[in-house]
N, C-alpha and C positions, 0 to 999 in steps of 0.2 A: 504494500500500500504506500502511496506517495505521501510524504510529509507535507504540511501546508505550504512550506516555501519551496517545494520541489516541482518541476515542470516535466511532464513526459516528453519523450522524442518526438512524438507526432504533434503535440501542442507547441513545442519549441520551434518545429520546422514551420508549422502554419503561422505562428505569430511573427517569426523572423522573416517569413516571406512576405507577409502583408506589410511589413515595415519597409522592405526592399522595394515592393511595388510602389508604395506611398512615395518614396524618394526617387523612383524611376531609374534606379541603377542596379546593375548585376549584383547579387550578394550571395556569397559562399559561407556557409557556416563552418568553421573549422572543426576538424575531426575531434579535437580534444574537448570540444564543448560537450560532448557526450561521455558517459561513464563507460568503463570497460564492459559492463553488462547491458549497455544501451546502444548498441551498434546496429547498423542496418542488417537485417536478418534475410538472407538469400536462400531460395530453394533452386536447385538445378534440375531441369526436366530433360531426361535423356543423357545418360552418363556412359555411353558406350565409345562414342568417337570424339566429336568436337566438344562434348560435355566435359571431357577431362580438362581441355583448355579453360573452359568456364570455371571449373572448380579451382584450378590453380590460379587463375587470373583474379578471382574474387578473394581467394584465400590470402593472397599477397597484400591486400589492403587493410590498413590497421583499423579502420572504422567499419569493417564489414565482418559478419559472422556467417560462414557457410553452415547453415542449419539443417537442411533436408535435401536428400537425394530422391528422385522420382524415376522410375522406369518400368514399363510393363514386363521387362524380362527380369524376373527376381534373382536369376543366377548372376547376371551382371551387376544388378542392384546391390546384392550383398557382397560381391567381390569388390566393388568400389568403395563400399563403406568400410570394409576391413581395411583396404589399402590406405584410406584417408586416416583411419585411426592409428594405423602403424606409423604413418609418416608425421602426423600432427599431435597425436596423443588426444584427439578430440572425437567424441562419438557424434554421429549425425543421425537424425531420424530418417527412416526410410518409408517410402510410400510407392505403391504400384499404380495407384489411380491419381492423376493429377487434379481431379475434382476434390480429393481429399486435401490436397495441398492449398488449394483455393479457399477451402473452409477454415484453414488455420489462420486466425487472425494475428498471430505473432510473426507471420512471414510478410515482409514488406516488398520484396522483389522476387520475381520469378525470372530465371534465365533460361531460355528455351533452345535446346540442342537436339530436339527430335528429328525425325525424317520430315522432309518438306511438307508433306501433305497435312502435317499437324500444326505448322508454324502459325497460320493465321487464326485458326479457331482457338488455339491455346492463348494467343495474344489478346483476342477480343474477350475471351472468358476472364482473363487475368484483369484486364481493365474493369469489367464489370464487377469483379470482386474486390476492386480497390488496390490492386498490385501494380507496381511499376515493372517494366519488362525489358529485358535485353533478349533480343531474338536473332538467332542465327540466321545467316543468309541462305537461300533467298527469303526475304520476308513472307512471300506468298507462293502458293503453288499455282495460282492462276490470277489473272489481272483484276478480276472483280474482287478477290479477297484483299488486295492491297488497298483499294479504296475504302473497304470496311474498316480496315485497320486503322487508317486515319480518322475516320468518323469515330471509332470507339476511343481512340487516344484523346481526341478533342472533347467528346462528350463527357467522359469520366475524368478528364484533367489528369491524365497519367503521363509519366515520363517513359517514352518508349525509344530505345536505341536499336539501330539496325547494325548487325555484326560485320560491318565493312570497316575493319580495323585500319585500313590504309588511310582513312579520313583522319585519324589520330596521329599520323606520322608528321613530324615536324618537316622533314624534308619534302614531303609531297604537298604539305600546305604551302610551303615556300615555292614549290614547283607551279602550283596553280596561280599563285600571285604573280610569278613570272609571265605566265600565259595571259592573265588579266592586264598586265602592264605592257604588254606588247614585246617582249623580249624576242619571240620569233615571228613578229609581225602579225598579220591577220590569220588567226588560226581557223582553218576551214574544214580540217578533217582529223578524226581520231580513229585509231585502230585498237582493237582488243585482241590479245593473242592468248590462247590456251593450248599449248603443245604439252600434253601430259602422257605419262606412261599408262596406257589403258589396255591391258592384255585380254585374251580370250577368257571369259568367265564361265564357258561351258553351258550346260543346260542340265540341271540337277533334278528336274521334274518336281512332283509333288509328294508329299509324305505327312505323316501324322504331326501335329503340333508338338513340339518338344515340351517336356516338363518344365514347369517354372515360368513359361511365357504366357501372358494373357494376349492371345492373338487378337481377340475382338478389339481390346484397347489399342493395341499396336496399329491395327487397321484403321480404327477410328472413323473419320469421315470419308474415307476411300471406299470404293467397291470392295465387297468381301470376295477374295479369291482362295482358292486351297492353298495351304501353307507351302512355301517353298524356300529352300536355302538360297535360292536366286534373288530373293527379296530381303531376307533377314540375315545379316545385319547391315551390309554396306551396299549390296548391288541393287538395292531399291533404286538408287540414283538413275538407273538406265531403263526403268519401267515407267511409263507415262501415269500410271495409277498413283504413284508415290512421289516420283522425282521428275527432273526437268532436263536431263542430259547435262553435258558439261558446261554448256552456255549457261545453265542455270545452277551450276554447282561451283566449281573454281570460277567460272566466268562471271559471276555476280560482281566480284571485286573489280573486274575490268570493265563491265558494263557501267558500273558506278563511276569508275575513274574516267571513263570516256565522257559521260554526261557532266560530270563535275569540272573536268578540264575545259570542255568546250562552252560551259556556262549555259547549257540548255536545261530548262526547267519543265519541260512537257514532252509528250511523245512525238515520235516522227509521224509524218503523213505518208511516206512511201516505204514499204517494207518488202524486201525479196530474200529468199533463202533457198540454198541448194545444197545438197550432200547425200549422205546415205552410209550404209554399211557395206564396206568393200573389202574388209580383212577377215572377219570372224564369222563363222556360222554358229553363233551362240545365242543365248537367251536374251540379249540386250534388244530393246525396242527403240531407243533413242539413237540418232546417228552418231557414227565414229568420227565422220568428218562433216563439217557444217561451216558454210560461209554464208554470212547475212550482211545486208546492206539496210541502213536506216537513213533516210533522207529527210532533212529539214529545209524544204524550198524557201520558206519565207526567211529563215535565219541564214540561208546559203551555206549550210553545214552538212556533213555526212559522217556517219559512224559505220565502219566496217569491222566486222567481228569474224574471227576464225577459230574454229576447233580443229585440232589435229591430233591423232593418236600416234602411239608407238614411236618409230624413228622419223625424225625430221630435223630440219636445220633451223637454228635460231635467225631471228631477223632483228637487225639494229642491235644485236648483242643479247636479246632477250627472247625467251620462249614462253614465259608467263609474265605478262605485262602490257604495256601500251606504248604507241607512238602517236605523237601529235605532230601535225604538219601546218607550217604557217608560211607566209610570203617571204619571211627572212630567215628561215632556218627550221629545224625540227627538235623535238624533245623525245627522249626515250625514258620511260618509267619501268624499272626492273623490280618486280615483285611488290613489296609492301612499304619499302622505306628507302628507295634509292632512285635518283634521277640524273640525267646528263643531257646537255644540250649542244647543238652544233649549228653554228651560225654562218650565214652568207654563202655565196657560191662555192667558196673553198671549203665550206663546212669545218670551220675552225672551232675547236672546243670552247664551249662557253661555260656558264655557271653549272656546278654540280654538287650534289650533297648526298650523304647517307645518314639518315637519323630516324629513329621510330618514335614511339609514343605509346600511351597506355590507354587503349579504348575503354577498358573496364572502369578505370579511374575516372575518365571523362564522364562516363554514365553516372556514376556514384556521386560525382560532384553535382551533377545536375539534379539528381534525386534529392540530395541533401539540400540544395537551394531551391528546389521546386521550380526550376527554370528551364524551360525546353530550349531556350535560345543558347544555352551552354552546350547543347549536344552537338558532336561532330557528325554523327550518323542519325538524324532524326527520322521519325517514321515515314515521312515523305520520300526519303531515299529508299526505304524498303519497297515502296509502291513503284517508284520510277525505274530503279536499276533492275529490280526483278521483272517489272513489267516489260522492259525492253527485251529481256530474254524470252518472255512468254510471247511477245509479238513475233520474234524471230522463229521461234518453234512453230507457231501457227502457220506462218508463211511456208515453212518447210512441209508441214503436215498436209496443208492444202495443195501444194505444189504450184502455186501461182503467185504473181505479184499482187500485193494488197494496198488498198488505200485506207487510211485510218484517219478519224476526226479526233484529234487530241482533246477538244472540248467536251464532246459526248462520250469519249473513250469507247467508241464504236467503230467497226469496220463499215465502210460506205458500200452499200449494195451487196452484201455478201453474208447471207444468213448462216451458211456453213461455218465461216470463220467466226462470227459472232457467238455461235454456240460454244466455241471453244474458250470464250473468255471467262467462262465459269464451269461448274461440274455439277453433276447429280451428287447430293449428299446423303449419307447413310445415317438414319435415325438411330440413336438420339444424339448423333454428332454433327447436327446440321448447322451450317452457318446462318446466324439469325438475320432476317430481312431487315429488321430495325435493330440496331446494336444497342 
């Protein structure tokens, strides 16, 4: 029970934020304003893959307590809990069902590292439950979901950070400033490159659901299909029911960088994609090779995006990154924290820098301050960068050039393509019409 002169964390945040708004200045509450037992309590949803990075990232912050792990695979869940206790000396609560996590009023933040098909619904439910959200990329599994995520974050006044950690890189923030300031002149084109080692995954057929896995929960809003090891736990990326291929996997970092660097804040009007499966006769549904073009006629800008597997050359010295082209030079972004520039007809080396950042800390700073303006990867980036990948995939799947209206977020005169902007949801895991 609080003493008369004590203030709870939530009241402190609320009162401090009100004061900051009144003064119209950003306000960050120092971590030492809270006691050792009054930190931001985080639950990590999905602890098999990227969730391990979420656990480590939040555990490194002094004003955060990693309190709960949640995963529908109890085998992995208990393994991660034991690993965490052995490493930190701390016990965490474990939950199989994320809805139990949302009922826990002691949890302030949920960090979502589930498969893609769960990202949007888990985010919306979290906002409705009064939780702030860090959501792994892509923010959405389809374009309609991204818009609903924005609506939920705004309606419930939640802090939602998209897991595009390159946005917190000091070097790449500097790189974008150079682009804005005209270092390479008029920047008219951005390329996104994803050349990753993607081997044959085989076709393992179907089998009984393994003990310890709640497959209904794992499937969630997606269509229920017989269990296969081709889905659980990683290769779901290559099946449309759950994933979005590599343009919607690793590629989200690069689609985001393309849009950020070009300064475009809406979707393109013209989209074309071509590619396919040329190497492996395996269970993958998504293309191994994909080349997409996104044209912004009014802005006179273009984004080109390439996915290639297996053996390939680098371009501009990078295989996972971006290249920006301007009238006076070009810029190469390598990975998440390095850029270099080449200027003039002679391509003389220009400014370059390598420096990272802490995307988890940036999120927590915004949570504490109750200020979305502090976010480096706000919910709008989840919609735009993920949506760009969705548009490219739809053009590939329909096999034709598409015209899109960025204002209505619909394709013009194409019912088949418009149906792919959303999906059929499986009860009780349906995306709400009104969030």
